[in-house]
LUMZA-834704 format. One line per 3 residues: for each residue x, y, z of N, C-alpha, C. Coordinates in Angstrom, 1 decimal, decimal comma, padded with zeros to 4 digits. Layout:
X/Y/Z/X/Y/Z/X/Y/Z  ...;
//
This chain:
-007,0/-021,3/-012,4/-006,4/-020,2/-013,1/-004,8/-020,4/-013,0  -004,2/-020,2/-014,1/-002,7/-020,3/-014,1/-002,1/-018,9/-013,9  -001,5/-018,7/-012,8/-000,9/-017,4/-012,4/000,4/-017,1/-013,1;
000,6/-015,8/-013,4/001,8/-015,4/-014,2/003,1/-015,8/-013,6  003,2/-015,9/-012,3/004,5/-016,3/-011,7/004,8/-017,7/-011,9  003,9/-018,5/-012,4/004,1/-019,9/-012,7/004,4/-020,2/-014,2;
004,3/-019,1/-015,0/004,6/-019,2/-016,5/006,0/-019,7/-016,7  006,1/-020,6/-017,7/007,4/-021,1/-018,1/007,4/-021,1/-019,7  008,6/-021,0/-020,2/008,7/-021,0/-021,7/008,1/-022,2/-022,3;
007,3/-022,1/-023,3/006,6/-023,2/-024,0/005,2/-023,4/-023,5  004,8/-022,8/-022,3/003,5/-023,0/-021,8/002,4/-022,5/-022,8  001,3/-023,2/-022,9/000,1/-022,8/-023,6/-000,8/-022,2/-022,6;
-001,3/-020,9/-022,8/-002,1/-020,2/-021,8/-003,5/-020,0/-022,4  -004,5/-020,2/-021,5/-005,9/-020,0/-021,8/-006,6/-019,5/-020,6  -006,5/-018,3/-020,2/-007,1/-017,8/-019,0/-007,4/-016,3/-019,1;
-008,0/-015,7/-018,0/-008,4/-014,3/-018,0/-007,3/-013,5/-017,2  -006,9/-012,4/-017,7/-006,0/-011,5/-017,1/-006,4/-010,1/-017,2  -005,8/-009,2/-016,4/-006,1/-007,8/-016,4/-005,2/-007,1/-017,4;
-005,7/-006,3/-018,4/-004,9/-005,6/-019,3/-004,4/-004,3/-018,6  -003,1/-004,2/-018,3/-002,6/-003,0/-017,7/-002,1/-001,9/-018,7  -001,8/-002,4/-019,9/-001,2/-001,5/-020,9/-001,5/-002,0/-022,3;
-001,7/-001,1/-023,2/-001,9/-001,5/-024,6/-001,6/-000,4/-025,5  -000,7/-000,7/-026,5/-000,3/000,4/-027,4/000,1/-000,2/-028,8  -000,3/000,4/-029,8/000,1/-000,1/-031,2/001,5/000,3/-031,5;
002,2/-000,5/-032,2/003,6/-000,2/-032,6/003,8/-000,7/-034,0  004,9/-000,3/-034,6/005,3/-000,8/-036,0/006,6/-001,6/-035,9  006,6/-002,8/-036,5/007,8/-003,6/-036,6/008,7/-003,0/-037,7;
009,9/-003,6/-037,7/010,9/-003,1/-038,7/010,5/-003,3/-040,1  009,6/-004,4/-040,3/009,1/-004,7/-041,6/007,9/-003,9/-042,0  007,5/-002,9/-041,1/006,4/-002,0/-041,4/005,1/-002,6/-041,0;
005,0/-003,7/-040,4/003,8/-004,4/-040,0/003,4/-003,9/-038,6  002,1/-003,6/-038,4/001,6/-003,2/-037,2/001,4/-004,3/-036,2  001,7/-004,1/-034,9/001,4/-005,1/-033,9/001,0/-004,3/-032,6;
000,6/-005,1/-031,6/000,2/-004,5/-030,3/001,1/-004,9/-029,2  001,6/-003,9/-028,4/002,3/-004,1/-027,2/001,2/-004,2/-026,0  001,2/-005,2/-025,2/000,3/-005,4/-024,2/001,0/-005,8/-022,9;
000,6/-005,3/-021,7/001,1/-005,9/-020,5/-000,1/-006,4/-019,7  000,0/-007,7/-019,4/-001,1/-008,4/-018,6/-000,7/-008,6/-017,2  -001,7/-008,6/-016,3/-001,4/-008,6/-014,8/-002,3/-009,6/-014,1;
-001,8/-010,2/-013,1/-002,7/-010,9/-012,1/-002,0/-010,6/-010,7  -002,5/-011,2/-009,7/-002,0/-010,8/-008,4/-000,5/-011,2/-008,1  000,0/-012,1/-009,0/001,4/-012,5/-008,8/002,4/-011,7/-009,6;
001,9/-010,8/-010,5/002,9/-010,0/-011,3/002,3/-009,7/-012,7  003,3/-009,3/-013,5/002,9/-008,9/-014,9/003,7/-009,6/-015,9  003,3/-009,6/-017,2/004,1/-010,2/-018,2/003,9/-009,3/-019,5;
005,0/-009,1/-020,2/004,9/-008,4/-021,5/004,3/-009,4/-022,5  003,3/-008,8/-023,3/002,6/-009,7/-024,3/002,6/-008,9/-025,6  002,5/-009,7/-026,7/002,5/-009,2/-028,1/001,3/-009,8/-028,8;
000,6/-008,9/-029,6/-000,3/-009,4/-030,6/000,3/-009,1/-031,9  000,8/-010,1/-032,6/001,6/-009,9/-033,8/000,7/-009,7/-035,0  -000,6/-010,1/-034,9/-001,5/-010,0/-036,0/-002,8/-009,5/-035,6;
-002,9/-008,1/-035,2/-004,1/-007,5/-034,6/-005,3/-007,7/-035,5  -005,2/-007,8/-036,8/-006,3/-007,9/-037,7/-006,9/-009,3/-037,9  -006,3/-010,3/-037,2/-006,9/-011,6/-037,4/-008,2/-011,8/-036,7;
-009,0/-012,8/-037,1/-010,3/-013,0/-036,7/-010,5/-013,3/-035,2  -009,4/-013,8/-034,5/-009,5/-014,2/-033,1/-009,2/-013,0/-032,2  -008,8/-011,9/-032,7/-008,5/-010,7/-031,9/-009,6/-009,8/-031,8;
-010,3/-009,8/-030,7/-011,5/-008,9/-030,5/-011,0/-007,6/-029,8  -011,9/-006,6/-029,8/-011,6/-005,3/-029,2/-011,6/-005,3/-027,7  -010,6/-004,7/-027,1/-010,5/-004,5/-025,7/-009,7/-003,3/-025,4;
-009,8/-002,8/-024,1/-009,1/-001,5/-023,7/-008,3/-001,8/-022,5  -007,4/-000,8/-022,1/-006,7/-000,8/-020,9/-007,6/-000,9/-019,7  -007,3/-001,7/-018,7/-008,1/-002,0/-017,5/-009,3/-002,9/-017,7;
-009,4/-003,5/-019,0/-010,4/-004,5/-019,2/-009,8/-005,9/-018,7  -010,7/-006,8/-018,3/-010,3/-008,1/-018,0/-010,5/-008,9/-019,3  -009,4/-009,6/-019,8/-009,4/-010,2/-021,1/-009,1/-011,7/-021,0;
-009,9/-012,4/-021,8/-009,7/-013,9/-021,9/-008,7/-014,1/-023,0  -007,5/-014,7/-022,7/-006,4/-014,7/-023,6/-006,0/-016,2/-023,9  -005,7/-016,5/-025,1/-005,1/-017,7/-025,6/-003,8/-017,4/-026,2;
-002,7/-018,0/-025,7/-001,4/-017,7/-026,3/-000,3/-018,6/-025,9  000,9/-018,3/-026,2/002,1/-019,2/-025,9/003,2/-018,4/-025,3  003,8/-018,9/-024,2/004,9/-018,2/-023,5/006,2/-018,5/-024,2;
006,9/-017,4/-024,6/008,2/-017,5/-025,2/009,2/-016,8/-024,4  010,5/-016,8/-024,8/011,5/-016,0/-024,1/012,2/-015,1/-025,1  012,4/-013,8/-024,6/013,0/-012,8/-025,5/014,0/-012,0/-024,6;
015,3/-012,1/-025,0/016,4/-011,4/-024,2/016,3/-011,8/-022,7  016,1/-013,0/-022,4/016,1/-013,5/-021,0/014,8/-013,3/-020,3  013,8/-012,6/-020,9/012,6/-012,4/-020,2/011,4/-013,2/-020,9;
010,5/-013,6/-020,0/009,3/-014,3/-020,6/008,4/-013,3/-021,3  007,8/-013,8/-022,4/006,8/-013,0/-023,1/005,7/-013,8/-023,6  004,5/-013,3/-023,7/003,3/-014,0/-024,1/002,9/-013,6/-025,5;
002,9/-014,5/-026,4/002,4/-014,3/-027,8/000,9/-014,6/-027,8  000,1/-013,6/-028,0/-001,3/-013,7/-027,9/-001,9/-014,1/-029,3  -002,6/-015,2/-029,3/-003,2/-015,7/-030,6/-004,7/-015,4/-030,7;
-005,4/-015,4/-029,6/-006,8/-015,0/-029,5/-007,0/-014,3/-028,2  -007,9/-013,3/-028,3/-008,3/-012,5/-027,1/-009,7/-011,9/-027,2  -010,4/-011,9/-026,1/-011,7/-011,2/-026,1/-011,9/-010,6/-024,7;
-012,7/-009,6/-024,6/-013,0/-009,0/-023,4/-013,9/-009,9/-022,5  -013,5/-010,2/-021,3/-014,2/-011,1/-020,4/-015,5/-010,4/-019,9  -016,5/-011,2/-019,7/-017,7/-010,7/-019,1/-017,7/-010,7/-017,6;
-018,5/-009,8/-017,0/-018,6/-009,7/-015,5/-019,1/-011,1/-015,0  -018,5/-011,6/-014,0/-018,9/-012,9/-013,4/-018,0/-014,0/-013,9  -017,2/-013,7/-014,9/-016,2/-014,7/-015,4/-014,9/-014,7/-014,6;
-014,7/-013,7/-013,7/-013,4/-013,6/-013,0/-013,7/-013,0/-011,6  -012,7/-013,2/-010,7/-012,7/-012,6/-009,4/-011,7/-011,5/-009,4  -012,1/-010,2/-009,2/-011,1/-009,1/-009,3/-009,9/-009,2/-008,3;
-010,1/-009,9/-007,2/-009,0/-010,1/-006,2/-007,9/-010,9/-006,8  -008,2/-011,7/-007,8/-007,1/-012,5/-008,4/-006,1/-011,7/-009,2  -006,5/-010,4/-009,5/-005,7/-009,6/-010,4/-005,0/-008,4/-009,8;
-005,1/-008,3/-008,5/-004,4/-007,2/-007,8/-003,1/-007,8/-007,1  -001,9/-007,3/-007,5/-000,7/-007,8/-006,8/-000,8/-007,4/-005,3  -000,5/-008,3/-004,4/-000,6/-008,0/-003,0/000,7/-008,4/-002,3;
000,9/-007,7/-001,1/002,1/-008,0/-000,3/002,1/-009,4/000,1  003,2/-010,0/000,2/003,4/-011,4/000,7/003,2/-011,4/002,3  003,2/-010,3/002,9/003,1/-010,2/004,3/001,7/-009,8/004,7;
001,3/-010,1/006,0/000,0/-009,7/006,5/-000,1/-008,2/006,8  -001,0/-007,6/006,2/-001,2/-006,1/006,2/-001,5/-005,7/007,7  -002,4/-006,3/008,3/-002,7/-005,9/009,7/-001,6/-006,1/010,7;
-000,8/-007,2/010,5/000,3/-007,4/011,4/001,4/-006,4/011,1  001,6/-006,0/009,9/002,6/-005,0/009,6/002,2/-003,6/010,2  000,9/-003,3/010,1/000,5/-002,0/010,7/000,6/-002,0/012,2;
000,4/-003,1/012,9/000,6/-003,2/014,3/002,0/-003,0/014,6  002,9/-003,6/013,8/004,4/-003,5/014,1/004,8/-002,0/013,9  004,3/-001,4/012,8/004,6/000,0/012,6/004,2/000,9/013,7;
002,9/000,7/014,2/002,4/001,5/015,3/003,2/001,3/016,6  003,7/000,0/016,8/004,5/-000,3/018,0/005,8/000,5/018,0  006,4/000,6/016,8/007,7/001,4/016,6/007,4/002,9/016,8;
006,3/003,4/016,2/006,0/004,8/016,3/005,6/005,1/017,8  005,2/004,1/018,5/004,8/004,4/019,9/006,0/004,8/020,8  007,2/004,6/020,2/008,4/005,0/021,0/008,7/006,5/020,9;
008,0/007,2/020,0/008,1/008,6/019,9/007,6/009,3/021,1  008,4/010,1/021,8/008,1/010,8/023,0/007,7/012,2/022,9  008,2/012,9/021,9/007,9/014,3/021,7/006,4/014,5/021,6;
005,8/015,3/022,4/004,3/015,4/022,5/003,7/016,0/021,2  004,4/016,8/020,5/003,9/017,4/019,2/004,0/016,4/018,1  005,1/015,7/018,0/005,2/014,6/017,0/004,3/013,5/017,2;
004,1/013,2/018,5/003,1/012,2/018,9/001,7/012,5/018,4  001,3/013,8/018,6/000,0/014,2/018,2/-000,1/014,2/016,6  001,0/014,5/015,9/000,9/014,5/014,5/000,8/013,0/014,0;
001,5/012,1/014,6/001,3/010,7/014,2/-000,1/010,2/014,4  -000,6/010,5/015,6/-002,0/010,1/015,9/-003,0/010,7/015,0  -002,8/012,0/014,6/-003,7/012,7/013,7/-004,0/011,9/012,4;
-003,0/011,3/011,9/-003,1/010,6/010,6/-003,2/009,1/010,8  -002,3/008,5/011,6/-002,2/007,1/011,7/-003,2/006,4/012,6  -004,0/007,3/013,2/-005,2/006,7/013,9/-006,5/007,2/013,3;
-006,4/007,8/012,1/-007,6/008,2/011,4/-008,1/007,1/010,5  -009,3/006,7/010,6/-009,8/005,5/010,0/-009,7/005,6/008,4  -010,0/006,7/007,9/-009,9/006,9/006,4/-008,5/006,8/005,9;
-007,6/007,5/006,6/-006,2/007,5/006,3/-005,6/006,1/006,4  -005,9/005,4/007,5/-005,3/004,1/007,7/-005,8/003,1/006,6  -007,1/003,2/006,3/-007,6/002,2/005,2/-006,8/002,5/003,9;
-006,7/003,8/003,5/-006,0/004,1/002,3/-004,5/003,7/002,4  -003,9/003,9/003,5/-002,4/003,7/003,7/-002,2/002,2/003,6  -003,1/001,4/004,1/-002,9/-000,1/004,1/-003,0/-000,7/002,7;
-003,8/-000,1/001,9/-004,2/-000,6/000,5/-003,3/-000,1/-000,6  -002,5/001,0/-000,3/-001,9/001,6/-001,4/-000,5/001,0/-001,8  -000,1/001,2/-003,0/001,2/000,8/-003,4/002,3/001,9/-003,1;
003,5/001,5/-003,2/004,6/002,5/-003,0/005,2/003,1/-004,3  004,7/002,5/-005,4/005,3/002,9/-006,7/004,4/002,4/-007,8  004,5/002,9/-009,0/003,8/002,4/-010,2/004,4/001,1/-010,6;
005,7/001,0/-010,7/006,3/-000,2/-011,2/007,6/-000,7/-010,4  008,4/000,3/-010,1/009,8/-000,1/-009,7/009,9/-001,0/-008,5  009,3/-000,6/-007,4/009,4/-001,4/-006,1/008,1/-001,2/-005,3;
007,7/-002,3/-004,6/006,5/-002,3/-003,8/005,3/-001,8/-004,5  005,2/-002,2/-005,8/004,0/-001,8/-006,6/002,9/-002,8/-006,5  002,4/-003,0/-005,2/001,4/-003,9/-004,9/000,5/-003,4/-003,8;
-000,6/-004,0/-003,6/-001,5/-003,7/-002,5/-000,7/-003,9/-001,2  -000,7/-002,9/-000,3/000,1/-003,1/000,9/001,6/-002,6/000,8  001,9/-002,2/-000,5/003,3/-001,9/-000,7/003,8/-000,7/000,0;
002,9/000,4/000,1/003,3/001,6/000,8/003,6/001,3/002,3  002,7/000,5/002,9/002,9/000,1/004,3/004,1/-000,7/004,5  004,3/-001,7/003,6/005,5/-002,6/003,7/006,8/-001,8/003,6;
006,9/-000,9/002,7/008,1/-000,1/002,5/008,3/000,9/003,7  007,2/001,5/004,1/007,3/002,4/005,3/007,8/001,7/006,5  007,3/000,5/006,8/007,7/-000,3/007,9/009,2/-000,6/007,8;
009,6/-001,0/006,7/011,0/-001,4/006,5/011,9/-000,2/006,7  011,5/001,0/006,2/012,3/002,2/006,4/012,4/002,6/007,9  011,3/002,5/008,6/011,3/002,8/010,0/012,2/001,8/010,8;
012,1/000,5/010,4/013,0/-000,5/011,1/014,4/-000,3/010,8  014,8/000,1/009,6/016,2/000,5/009,3/016,6/001,7/010,1  015,7/002,7/010,3/016,0/003,9/011,1/016,2/003,5/012,6;
015,4/002,5/013,0/015,6/002,0/014,4/017,0/001,5/014,6  017,5/000,7/013,6/018,8/000,2/013,7/019,9/001,3/013,7  019,6/002,3/012,8/020,6/003,5/012,8/020,7/004,2/014,1;
019,5/004,4/014,7/019,5/005,1/016,0/020,3/004,3/017,1  020,2/002,9/017,0/020,9/002,1/018,0/022,4/002,2/017,7  022,8/002,3/016,4/024,2/002,3/016,1/024,8/003,7/016,2;
023,9/004,7/016,0/024,4/006,1/016,1/023,4/006,9/017,0  023,7/006,8/018,3/022,7/007,3/019,3/022,5/008,8/019,3  023,4/009,6/018,6/023,2/011,0/018,5/022,1/011,4/017,6;
021,6/010,4/016,8/020,4/010,7/016,0/019,2/011,0/016,8  018,3/011,9/016,4/017,1/012,2/017,1/016,0/011,2/016,7  015,8/010,2/017,6/014,9/009,1/017,3/013,5/009,7/016,9;
012,9/010,6/017,7/011,6/011,1/017,5/011,4/011,7/016,1  012,4/012,6/015,8/012,4/013,2/014,5/012,5/012,2/013,3  013,5/011,3/013,5/013,7/010,3/012,4/012,6/009,4/012,2;
012,0/008,8/013,3/010,9/007,9/013,2/009,7/008,6/012,5  009,4/009,8/013,0/008,3/010,5/012,4/008,5/010,8/010,9  009,7/011,3/010,6/010,0/011,5/009,2/009,9/010,3/008,3;
010,3/009,1/008,9/010,3/007,9/008,2/008,8/007,5/008,0  008,0/007,7/009,0/006,6/007,3/008,9/005,8/008,1/007,8  006,2/009,4/007,6/005,5/010,3/006,7/006,2/010,4/005,4;
007,4/009,8/005,2/008,2/010,2/004,0/007,6/010,0/002,7  006,7/009,0/002,6/006,1/008,7/001,3/004,5/008,8/001,3  004,0/009,5/002,3/002,5/009,7/002,3/002,0/010,4/001,1;
002,8/011,2/000,5/002,4/011,9/-000,7/002,0/011,0/-001,9  002,4/009,7/-001,8/002,1/008,7/-002,8/000,6/008,4/-002,8  -000,1/008,7/-001,7/-001,5/008,5/-001,6/-002,2/009,3/-002,6;
-001,6/010,5/-003,0/-002,2/011,4/-004,0/-001,4/011,3/-005,3  -000,2/010,8/-005,3/000,6/010,8/-006,5/000,2/009,7/-007,4  -000,2/008,5/-006,8/-000,6/007,3/-007,5/-002,0/007,0/-007,3;
-002,7/006,6/-008,3/-004,2/006,3/-008,2/-004,3/004,9/-007,5  -005,5/004,6/-007,1/-005,8/003,3/-006,5/-005,8/002,2/-007,5  -005,7/001,0/-007,0/-005,8/-000,2/-007,9/-007,2/-000,3/-008,4;
-007,4/-000,9/-009,6/-006,4/-001,6/-010,4/-005,6/-000,7/-011,3  -005,9/000,6/-011,4/-005,2/001,5/-012,3/-003,7/001,7/-011,8  -003,5/002,1/-010,6/-002,2/002,2/-010,0/-001,3/003,0/-011,0;
-001,7/004,2/-011,3/-000,9/005,0/-012,3/-000,8/006,4/-011,7  000,0/007,2/-012,3/000,2/008,6/-011,8/-001,0/009,5/-012,1  -001,4/010,2/-011,1/-002,5/011,2/-011,2/-001,9/012,5/-011,8;
-002,9/013,4/-012,1/-002,4/014,7/-012,6/-001,5/015,4/-011,6  -001,9/015,4/-010,3/-001,1/016,1/-009,3/000,2/015,3/-009,1  000,2/014,0/-009,3/001,4/013,2/-009,2/002,4/013,6/-010,3;
001,9/013,8/-011,5/002,8/014,3/-012,6/003,3/015,7/-012,4  002,4/016,6/-011,9/002,7/018,0/-011,8/003,5/018,4/-010,6  003,2/017,7/-009,5/003,7/018,1/-008,2/004,7/017,0/-007,6;
004,3/015,7/-007,7/005,1/014,7/-007,1/004,9/014,4/-005,6  005,2/013,2/-005,2/004,8/012,8/-003,8/005,7/013,5/-002,8  006,9/014,0/-003,1/007,7/014,7/-002,1/007,1/016,0/-001,7;
006,7/016,8/-002,7/006,1/018,1/-002,4/004,7/017,9/-001,7  003,9/016,9/-002,2/002,6/016,7/-001,6/002,7/016,2/-000,2  003,7/015,3/000,0/003,9/014,8/001,4/004,3/015,9/002,3;
005,2/016,8/001,8/005,6/017,9/002,7/004,5/018,9/003,0  003,6/019,1/002,0/002,4/019,9/002,2/001,5/019,3/003,3  001,3/018,0/003,2/000,4/017,3/004,1/000,9/017,4/005,6;
002,2/017,2/005,7/002,9/017,3/007,0/002,8/018,7/007,6  003,0/019,7/006,7/003,0/021,1/007,1/001,6/021,5/007,6  000,6/021,0/006,8/-000,8/021,2/007,3/-001,1/020,6/008,6;
-000,6/019,4/008,8/-000,8/018,7/010,1/-000,1/019,4/011,2  001,1/019,9/011,0/001,8/020,6/012,1/001,1/021,9/012,4  000,6/022,6/011,4/-000,1/023,9/011,7/-001,4/023,7/012,4;
-002,0/022,5/012,3/-003,3/022,3/012,9/-003,2/021,9/014,4  -001,9/021,7/014,8/-001,7/021,3/016,2/-001,2/022,6/017,0  -001,9/023,0/018,0/-001,7/024,2/018,7/-000,3/024,1/019,3;
000,5/025,2/019,1/001,8/025,3/019,7/002,9/024,5/019,1  002,6/023,8/017,9/003,7/023,0/017,3/004,9/023,9/017,0  006,1/023,5/017,5/007,3/024,4/017,3/007,6/024,6/015,8;
007,8/025,8/015,4/008,1/026,1/014,0/009,4/025,4/013,5  010,4/025,4/014,4/011,7/024,8/014,0/011,6/023,3/013,8  010,8/022,7/014,7/010,6/021,2/014,6/009,9/020,9/013,3;
008,8/021,7/013,0/008,1/021,5/011,7/009,0/021,6/010,5  009,9/022,6/010,5/010,8/022,8/009,4/011,8/021,6/009,3  012,3/021,1/010,4/013,2/020,0/010,4/012,5/018,8/009,8;
011,3/018,5/010,2/010,5/017,4/009,8/010,2/017,5/008,3  009,8/018,7/007,8/009,6/018,9/006,4/010,8/018,8/005,6  012,0/019,2/006,1/013,2/019,1/005,4/013,6/017,6/005,2;
013,4/016,8/006,2/013,7/015,4/006,0/012,9/014,8/004,9  011,6/015,2/004,8/010,8/014,7/003,7/011,2/015,2/002,3  011,6/016,5/002,3/012,0/017,1/001,0/013,3/016,5/000,5;
014,2/016,1/001,5/015,5/015,6/001,1/015,6/014,1/001,0  014,5/013,3/001,2/014,7/011,9/001,4/015,1/011,1/000,1  015,1/011,8/-001,1/015,7/011,1/-002,2/017,2/011,4/-002,4;
017,7/012,3/-001,6/019,1/012,5/-001,4/019,8/013,4/-002,4  019,4/013,4/-003,7/020,0/014,2/-004,7/019,0/015,0/-005,5  019,4/016,1/-006,0/018,5/016,9/-006,8/018,0/016,2/-008,0;
018,9/015,5/-008,7/018,6/014,8/-009,9/017,7/013,6/-009,7  017,5/013,2/-008,4/016,6/012,1/-008,1/015,3/012,6/-007,6  015,0/013,9/-007,7/013,7/014,5/-007,4/013,6/015,2/-006,1;
014,7/015,2/-005,3/014,6/015,9/-004,0/014,8/017,4/-004,2  013,9/018,2/-003,7/014,1/019,7/-003,8/015,3/020,2/-003,0  015,7/019,4/-002,0/016,8/019,8/-001,1/017,7/018,5/-000,9;
019,0/018,8/-000,7/019,9/017,7/-000,3/019,9/017,6/001,2  020,1/016,5/001,8/020,1/016,4/003,3/021,1/017,3/004,0  020,5/018,1/004,9/021,3/019,0/005,7/021,3/018,7/007,2;
020,5/017,7/007,6/020,4/017,2/008,9/020,8/015,8/009,0  021,4/015,3/010,1/021,8/013,9/010,1/020,6/013,0/010,0  019,5/013,4/010,5/018,3/012,6/010,4/017,8/012,5/008,9;
017,9/013,6/008,2/017,6/013,6/006,8/018,5/012,6/006,0  019,8/012,6/006,3/020,7/011,7/005,7/020,4/010,2/006,0  020,1/010,0/007,3/019,7/008,6/007,7/018,4/008,1/007,0;
017,5/009,0/006,9/016,2/008,7/006,2/016,5/008,4/004,7  017,3/009,2/004,0/017,7/008,9/002,6/018,3/007,6/002,5  019,3/007,2/003,4/019,9/005,9/003,3/019,0/004,8/003,5;
018,1/004,9/004,5/017,1/003,8/004,7/016,2/003,7/003,6  015,7/004,8/003,0/014,7/004,7/001,9/015,4/004,1/000,7  016,6/004,5/000,4/017,3/004,0/-000,8/017,7/002,5/-000,6;
018,1/002,1/000,6/018,4/000,7/000,9/017,2/-000,2/000,6  016,0/000,2/001,2/014,9/-000,7/001,0/014,4/-000,7/-000,4  014,4/000,4/-001,0/013,9/000,5/-002,4/014,8/-000,3/-003,4;
016,1/-000,2/-003,2/017,0/-000,9/-004,1/016,9/-002,5/-003,9  016,9/-002,9/-002,6/017,0/-004,3/-002,3/015,6/-004,9/-002,7  014,5/-004,2/-002,5/013,2/-004,8/-002,9/013,1/-004,8/-004,4;
013,7/-003,9/-005,1/013,8/-003,9/-006,6/014,5/-005,1/-007,1  015,7/-005,4/-006,4/016,5/-006,6/-006,8/015,7/-007,8/-006,5  015,0/-007,9/-005,4/014,2/-009,1/-005,0/013,1/-009,3/-006,1;
012,4/-008,3/-006,5/011,4/-008,4/-007,5/012,0/-008,8/-008,9  013,2/-008,3/-009,2/013,9/-008,6/-010,4/014,2/-010,1/-010,5  014,6/-010,7/-009,3/015,0/-012,1/-009,3/013,8/-013,0/-009,2;
012,7/-012,5/-008,8/011,5/-013,3/-008,6/011,1/-013,9/-009,9  010,8/-015,2/-009,9/010,3/-015,9/-011,1/011,4/-016,2/-012,1  012,7/-016,2/-011,7/013,7/-016,4/-012,6/014,3/-017,9/-012,5;
013,6/-018,7/-011,7/014,0/-020,1/-011,6/014,0/-020,7/-013,0  015,1/-021,4/-013,4/015,2/-022,0/-014,7/015,8/-021,1/-015,7  015,9/-019,8/-015,4/016,5/-018,8/-016,3/018,0/-018,9/-016,2;
018,8/-018,4/-017,2/020,2/-018,3/-017,1/020,6/-017,5/-015,9  021,9/-017,8/-015,3/022,3/-017,0/-014,2/022,4/-015,5/-014,5  023,0/-015,2/-015,7/023,1/-013,8/-016,1/021,7/-013,4/-016,7;
021,1/-012,3/-016,1/019,7/-011,9/-016,4/019,7/-010,8/-017,4  020,9/-010,2/-017,7/020,9/-009,1/-018,7/021,1/-007,7/-018,0  021,2/-006,7/-018,8/021,5/-005,3/-018,3/020,2/-004,8/-017,7;
020,3/-004,1/-016,6/019,2/-003,4/-015,9/019,6/-002,0/-015,8  018,7/-001,1/-016,4/019,0/000,3/-016,5/019,0/001,0/-015,1  018,2/000,5/-014,1/018,2/001,1/-012,8/019,5/000,9/-012,1;
020,0/-000,3/-012,2/021,3/-000,6/-011,5/022,5/-000,3/-012,4  022,2/-000,1/-013,7/023,3/000,2/-014,6/024,3/-000,9/-014,6  023,8/-002,1/-014,6/024,7/-003,3/-014,5/024,0/-004,5/-015,1;
024,8/-005,4/-015,6/024,3/-006,8/-016,0/024,1/-007,6/-014,8  022,9/-008,0/-014,5/022,5/-008,6/-013,2/022,7/-010,1/-013,3  023,3/-010,7/-012,2/023,5/-012,1/-012,2/022,9/-012,7/-010,9;
022,3/-013,8/-011,0/021,8/-014,5/-009,8/022,9/-015,0/-008,9  022,8/-015,0/-007,6/023,8/-015,6/-006,7/023,8/-017,1/-007,0  024,9/-017,8/-006,7/025,0/-019,2/-007,0/024,0/-020,0/-006,2;
023,6/-019,5/-005,0/022,7/-020,3/-004,1/021,3/-019,9/-004,3  021,0/-018,9/-005,2/019,6/-018,4/-005,4/018,7/-019,5/-005,9;
//
């Protein structure tokens, strides 16, 4: 199988991929065409069916595995696949594991590292809260397999764990540099800051927003989960629970970025900075991935609001 991250301009493709997206559109000349996004475990590629009515284009739907024949081209600095023929693949023609994007890191090793860091938490109530979830078999299995986003960053199996671990490690650095920060509160908030994504985003291969994800969002759902956990622990201090929930509510930093509250605690500010640092640098990493052979200037990126350029040594 030829994986998407090995595609180069001019390649002829004849393999099976997962259809992540499909929508009809109209070109400037009035002709109908299909916008398609194909996926395998190495990434996604934008694809086009310029002649949907031709004999080689068979019916298929989103989340179908499709056998594709086409040619890789370049459009505005990005690779694109022009599909000439396509059919829905039959069961047994493909291995589903080849089509799920996965973390480059070992999931079990990351989880062990996360638990070692969380083992530094001394407050007995926060310790109980961590154990209630992070030692629960069902929760752990879901947490290890989930993504941290639909598309922008860490949108792969193990992504939620990888992002959470990175945020906790950044918070560990902050605590060493700024000892006045409450380690127990900050580590616990970092561990739980994105748990709402377990309900906001559906499981693979769909990996899309759920109804509750659209209506409520992961910040509110994560705050509710932590609140429930605190209330289930006898004697959990009300002020501590409020501080922990505030950190989660404020971790996007600004109201326009989806946070119901702006950081009012130093730990909430530290969590916002750690979350933003890891999300932005991972987004940049994924943007640069697979650009070998591409021009140094990669074009305008709306997230960074800048024309992105590869470093000279990249």
